[in-house]
LUMNUKOL-822262 format. One record per atom (N, C-alpha, C): residue in one letter; z, y, x. Coordinates in steps of 0.1 Angstrom, whole numbers, plus 5000, padded with zeros to 4 digits. Layout:
<atoms>
AZYX
...
</atoms>
This chain:
<atoms>
M499749875008
M499949995003
M500250085009
L500550245003
L500450345010
L501250345026
N502450265026
N503050255042
N502450215052
D501150115046
D500550055050
D499450045056
R498750135048
R497550265056
R497650355061
L498650415057
L499050485066
L499550435082
K499650335084
K500350275096
K499150195105
E498050235096
E496250145100
E495850315103
A495850395095
A495650535101
A495850555116
R497150545119
R497150615128
R497150515140
V497450385139
V497150325147
V495950345155
N495050335140
N493350395150
N493050465151
A493650585148
A494050685152
A494350755169
G495550595181
G496250595186
G497450725187
F497750765180
F499050815176
F500250765179
T501350795181
T503050735182
T503350815167
Q503950805161
Q504950825148
Q505150965152
K505850985170
K506251055169
K505351155173
E504251115178
E502951265172
E502551265163
I502651185150
I502651225138
I503251315136
A504251275134
A505951385126
A505551555138
D505551545148
D505951635148
D504651725146
A503051745147
A502151755140
A501951795127
V502851735114
V503151795103
V504951805099
G505651855105
G506551875109
G507651835102
I507851695103
I509051635098
I509651515106
A510751465106
A511051465115
A510251315120
T510651245123
T510351115134
T510350995124
T512451025124
T512650935116
T512250905095
T511851045095
T511251075081
T510350995083
Y509050965089
Y507850955094
Y507750775095
N508750725102
N508750595102
N509750515088
G510450595080
G510750545064
G509650575060
Y508350675060
Y507250635052
Y506250485055
E506450495065
E505450335071
E506250205065
R507550265068
R508050095062
R508250075050
G508050225044
G507850235029
G508850215017
K510150285029
K511450335019
K511450465016
S510650505018
S510050655008
S508650675008
D508350765002
D506550804999
D507250975002
P506151025013
P505451175015
P505651214999
D505751395005
D505451424990
D503851474987
A503151624981
A501751584982
A501751674988
G501851755001
G501551805011
G501651745024
T503051705023
T503151665040
T501551515043
L501751495029
L500851345033
L499251385032
C499251585024
C497851585026
C497451645044
K498351705051
K498951735061
K498751625073
M498951485070
M499151365075
M497751315070
M496951315066
M495751255066
M494551365070
R495151465071
R494251605081
R494151555093
F495651525102
F495451495111
F495051355118
L495251245104
L494551165108
L493051155106
N492051255099
N491251275098
N490351125092
V491151095082
V491050965066
V491251035057
D491051055044
D490651085030
D491551015023
A492151075011
A492750974998
A492150804994
N490550844995
N489750654994
N490550585002
F490750645016
F490850575024
F492450515030
I493550635017
I494350615017
I495450505009
Y494550564995
Y494750454984
Y493950334978
Q492950304983
Q492250234990
Q492450064979
D493950074980
D494349964979
D495449944965
Y495250054966
Y496350084952
Y496150094940
N495150074934
N494250034921
N494349884918
V493849844935
V493149674932
V495149624928
Q495949644939
Q497049584935
Q497849624920
K497149754918
K498349754901
K497949714891
N496849724893
N495349624882
N495449474882
S496249384891
S496649264895
S497449204888
</atoms>
């Protein structure tokens, strides 16, 4: 879901969790929680992360509708 896609985008882009957290202005532990599925980013933070990772909402949410409708 969202956490898996964030991690996939980060790893594909070659960034550490700290680099993304610093770029969008959140704590590394907060970002770690997003990747672990403990919490979800607010819309503004998610937009910043997508911009930084150069991915769009289709990439982030492509599995969401499949799992939701199963």
